[in-house]
N, C-alpha and C positions, 0 to 999 in steps of 0.2 A: 243288409246293413248290420254291422257289429255294434252291440250295445256300448262297448267301450268308446266308440267313435262319436256317440251322440253327446255333444258338448253343449254347455250353456250358450245360448245365442243362436242355436240352430233353428231354422224355420222348417216346419213340417206341415203337411196337409193331413187332416184327420177327419174321419166320419164319427160323429157323436152318436153313441148307441144307447146310453143310459143316463139317468140323472142322479147326481149325488147331492148331499146337503149343501146349502149355501150358494146355489146356483151354478155349481160346477157340473159340466158335462163330462162323461166318461167315454173314451174311445180306446182303440187298440192299435198298436204298431207291431207288425210282424218283422222280426229280425232273424238273423241266422241262429241266434241262441234261443229263439222262442218269442212269445208274445210279451209285449210291454203294455201295461195299463197306462193310459194317458189322461190326466185331469186338466180340463180347460175351463176357467171361470166364465160365467155369463154366456153359456151355450146351452142348447137344448137338443134332446134326441131328434135325429133326422137331419140335422145340419151338417154340411161339410165346411170345415173351417181351416184357415191358415193360423198356426200358432207358433210362438217362439219359445223354445225350451228355457226355463229358468232354473229348474232343479232336475238333476238326472240321478236316479237311483238304480239299484240293481234290478228291481222289479217294476218300477213305475217312473213316469216322467210328469212333471208339473210345468205348465206353460202359461203364457199370456196370449189372450186372443188378439190376433192381428187383423183378421178379415173374415167375414162370413162369405164363403165362396158360393154356397147355394143354401137357400132357406130350408127349414123343416116343412114337410107337407102339412103339418098342423097349423102353420102360421097363416094369419089372415091380415089383410090390409086395414089401416085406419087412417083418420085424417090428421093425426098428430105428428109433430116433428120428432124423429127418433133421437133419444138422448142416452148417454152411457148409464145414467142412473135408473133407467127403466128398460133393461135388456129384454124383458119378456112381454113388452107391450103388444106385440103382434101374436101372442099365444093366447087362445081363448082362456078365460078365467077359470073354467072348470078343469082344464088340463093343468094350469098353474097350481091350483089347489090340490089336485091329485099328487103332483110331484112333491109339494111341501108336506103333505100329510105322510106320504110314504117315507121320505127321507128323515123326517123328524122322529117317526116311530122307530126307524132303524137306529138312530142315534141313542134313543132310550134303551134299546136292546143291547147295542154294542158297548156303549160307554156307561150307561146307567145300570146295566145288568138287570133290566126289566123285560124278561123274555115273554111275559104274559101281558105286555102293555096294551095289546089290542083289546083284551078283556076289560081293561080299566079306562079305555078311551071313551070320553064323554061326548064332546061335540067338536065339530069344525065350524067356527063362527065366521061367516063371510063379512066383508066390509059392506056397509049399507050403500056406499058409492064406490065404484071401481075407478072412476075418473074424477079429477079435480077435488081430491080429498085432502091434500096436504095443507097445513096451516103455516108452514115456514119453507122458504127457499133461499138458497145462497148462490148468487151469480158472481162469477169472477171476471175481472178485466184482465186482458193480456195484450202484449205487443206482438205475439205470434199467434196467428189464426190457422186452424186446421180447416181446409176446404173439404166439406163432406162429399162433394161431387168428384173432385179430382184426386183427393188424397194428398194434396200438397201442403207443405208448411209455408205460410206466407207472412211476410213482415207487414202486418196490418193490424189496425185497431180492432179488438174483439171484446164482446161481452156475451157471456153465456155460461156453458159448462165446460169443465176440463175434458179434453179428449181422453178417451179411455186409456188408462195406463201411463198417462203423462202428467207432469206437474208444471210444465212450462207453456203449454199450448191449450187454447180454448176454441170451442166450436161456437160460432154465433148462434144465439137462439132468435130465430126470425119469426117463429110461429108458436102456437100453443103446444106445449109438451104433453098436455092431458093430465098432468099431476097437480099443478098448482092452480092459481086463479087465471081463468081464460083471458080476462080483460088486461091484466098486468102483462102476461106473457105475449099477448098479441101486439102490445104497444112497447115492448122492451126495445125494439129497434129504434124507436123515436128517442128513447133515453140515451141509447148508444150514439145516435147521430148528434144529439146536443153535446154530449161529452167530447166526442171527436172534434167537433167544430171549435172547441175552446183552444185547441192546439196544445193542450197539456197531454203528456204521454201516459198511456196505460202501463201497468206494471210489466217490466221485462224480467221474468224470473231468473234466467241465467245470469243476467247482469246485476240483479237485485236492486233495480232502480225503476223509478216511474212515479206517477202521481195517483192515478185511479187504481184502486185495489179490489174492492168488493162492493156489491150492492146486496144487502140482506133484507128480506121482506117477510113480514109476519101478517097473517090474516086472521081476523075474527069472523067465524061463521055466524055467531050469535048476533053481532052488530053489523056484519057485512062491511068491515073497515080494513084498511091496509096501512101498516106502519113500515116506514123505510129507514134503513141505516146505510148511509154512504160512507165507505171507508176509504180514506186517502192517506198519503204521506203529508208531511208538513211543508215539503219543498214546493215553493211557488204557490202556496195556498192563497196568497194575496191576489193572484191572477185569476182565481176561479170565482165566477159569479154565482155564489151560493143562493142568493135571493132569486136569481133567474132560474136556477135548478129547482128550487122549491115551487116557484110559480108553474114550471113545466109539469111537475107531479100533480099539482092542483088542477091544472087544465086537462090533464089526461084522465084523472079519476074523479074530479069534483069532490062531493061531500064524502066519498068513500075513503079519501086520503086522511088518515087519522093524525099523521105527523111525520116529521123528518128528524132523524138524529144524524149528527156528523161525528164520526170517530176518526181520530188521528192515529195512524199505525205506522211507525217508522222501523218496526222490527223487520229483519230480513227473513224471518220464518214465515211460512205459508199459513197464516192463521188470521181469522177475522178479529178476534179479541187480542189486543196487544198486551205484551208483558209490561211494557212501559209506554203508556199513551193516555189519551183523554177523550171524553165524549161530551157533546153538548146538544141541547135541544135547539133546532133551527126554528121549528114551529110545531104547534099541536101538542100532543101528549106523548109521554115516554112509554106507554103501555097500551095493549088492547085488552078487552075483557071477553073471555070465552065462558060458555055455560056447559057444564057437564052434570047430567042427572039432576037438573034443577038448581044447581049451585053455581055462583059466579066466581071466576078466578081472574085476577089481574095478572097479565103476563108481560114481562119486560122483554126487550129484544134478546138478552142473553140468558133468560130463564129456560130451564128445561120444562117442557110440557109435551104431552102426547101429540104426535105428529098428525094423527087422524082422529079428531075430536068425536065424531059420531060413532066411529068404531070403538073408541076408548070407553064410551058409555056401556057398550056391550061387554067389553073386557072387564070393567069394574063390577058390572052387575053379576057376571058369572063368578068372579072372585068372592063377592059378598055372599052369593048363594052357597058357596062352599062353607063359609063361616057359619051361616045360619043352620046348615045341616049338622054341624059338629059342636058348636058352642052354645051352652045353655043360656037362657035369658038372664041378664044381669052379669054375665061373664066379663072377663077382662081381656082385651085384645091389644097387643102392642104393634105399632107401625114402626118398625126399625128402619133406620136410615131414611126418615120420613121426608126429608127435604122441606118444602113449603106446605106439606100437610094435605095434599089433595086427597089421598086415599083415606087419611084419618077422618076428614070431614064427610066423605061419602059413606064410610062405615057408620059413623055416628048418625047420619041422616037416615040410613036404612035400618040400623039396629039401635034405636033410641035407648033401649034398656041396657045396652052394653056399655062398659066403661072403656073408653078409647084412650090410649096413651101413645103419644108420638115422641120418638127419641132420635136425635141427630146431633152429631158433634159440632156442626156449624151453627154458631150462635145467630148469625144473620138470617139463616134459613128458618130457625125456630121463631125469630121475631116476625118474619114474614108470615109464617104459619099462623101465629097468634092473631095477627092483623086480619088475615084472610078469613079465619074462622069467626072472628068477631063481626066482620062485615056481612057474613052469611047467616049470622044469628046462631051459629054453632059454637057457643062459648063455654061448653062444659067438657071440652077435651083437655087433657093435661099434656102439655108439651114440655120436654126437658132437653136442654142443650148439654148432653152428656156423652161420654164414651160408652158405647154399648158394653164393652168388656168390664167396665167398672161400675155399671149401673146398679146392680144388686148390692154392691158394697156400700154405696151411698143411699140406697133406698131399700133396706131390708124388708120393709113392709110389704113389698111385692113378691118376696121369695115364696115359691110354691103356689102362687095365686095367679099366674099368667096362663090363661086358658087357650089363647091363640096368638100367633105371630104372623104378620104379613111381611113378606120380603119382596122388594121390587128393585133389584140391583141394576147397575149399568150393564152394557153388553159384555164386559169382561167377567161378569159374575161376581160372587162374593169371595173376598180374599180368604184363604184357608183359616187364618187366625180369627177373622170376623165370623166365619161360619161356625167355628168351634165355640166361640162366645155365645152365638145364638143358640146352639144346642144346649150349652150349659145353663141357659135360662129355664130349661125344663118344661116348656110349653108342650102339651099333648098334641096340639094342632098347628101346622104351619101351612100357609098358602103362599106359594112361591110363584111370582109373576116374572116372566123372563122374556127379554127381547132377543135372546139367543139360545135356542134349544140345545146347542152344543154345550154351553156352560151349565145349563140346567141339568143336562144328563150327567155331567161330571159331578155336580154338587148332589144330585140324587144318590149317587153311589156312596158319598160320604154320609148323607143323612140316613140311608138304610143301614150302614154299618153301625150307626149310633142307635139303632133300634126303631127307626121310623119305617113305615111302609107307605107306598103310593096307593091312595084310595081312588083318585080320579085324575084324569089328564085331558086338557082341552087345548085346542089351537085356535088362535084368532088372527085372521088375515088383515092386519092393519096396514100392510104395505103392498097392495096389488101392483103387479108388473115388475116387482123386484124379487130378489131371492130371500128376503127377510119374512119372518113370521113370528108372532108372539105366542108364548105358551103359558099355561097356568097348570100348576100341579098341586093337588091336595095331599098333604102328608099327615099321618096320624101315628102316635106312639102310645101304646096302652100303658 
């Protein structure tokens, strides 16, 4: 096969030989011009897969997984329904962790230029629970169902997860996936049946029309309660028996059902939170309460919060231990981009003699942070609704007095300008918490060019059975 003839859309069968970061498997394709490296997401070594070429380059191909033809000899059976969001659920956890550690350290070497990262590697922290650990799940309605047994696309009412690689088609979740709450997922088919019997249509993505769109669910492990958000369009809303739906949830979960929110979303875009829409409480409360390291946090449906609360305790404990090893008693630690102040409160609780300062440009987040800290009795944290880049101009009293900074950015990492502003604050110690080791590796290179060095590096497996892993890096500048 000539490389020039391998076009986008071509289907190929590939043996997966190695693992790359992000859950990509690596195989090889022999051509008349030599070997091509092939990257296929959500695959593991030992599998033979059918993939579809999406990118064709001179030396490699990138594709989308179409079918697993034969499993890896490492895979084992379990009792859970396979879902696209947990592609490695049949791989023993020890092997999952091995791949995550190897590929993350490789990123720090190649992108972060940390060729001695093994010597600085501190710990691989496993999740306390490898099953039923998630505190939030988003189920989608669809008018097109993918049949897991036959591989057919059927014009049927569906509620579950998007079929891998598609935006218009959903696989029904009929049994426990092993990731979220067992009782909720075991009874999801009853919710689907109730909705289907109304005669109102599920969302038809290609046509951009329908009534039922999403069912989002949050769980509190501290209170063992479940909060629901039903997302629909406004069309034919008067035909829907909302009280009957609410009573169904109460009958299915009893006192575990904390409340029901109804969100109207008429946007054509594929998102839960509408750009132009509204939400109302049908019954119960609009939040759940979770406990992390002894502190309580009220979490609304749209709030960001760590997905795996029990593992998050280990993550934050590790990050705080890094500050304790570097910051003298009474020192000042800044929680930049602090959001609702979770880390700020935990730092203050663990390092009572330290001065904690939270900074975020979002005024509403800072107000929520102040309320949460007051409710937990942690009322001596200073929160500022400020632009990080302009902070020292407005508060020169902190110049040269910042002993440590905690960074916990989103998956995309820190924007270059924001990272430069962080460096300009002049803190000798930075603890960087990242849900994406690839962007951490990129930012590591920038920090090291600015005079910082990596002291310690840890990984925290907050997301078993997925390709994701959390990382913590301790940086110091003399």
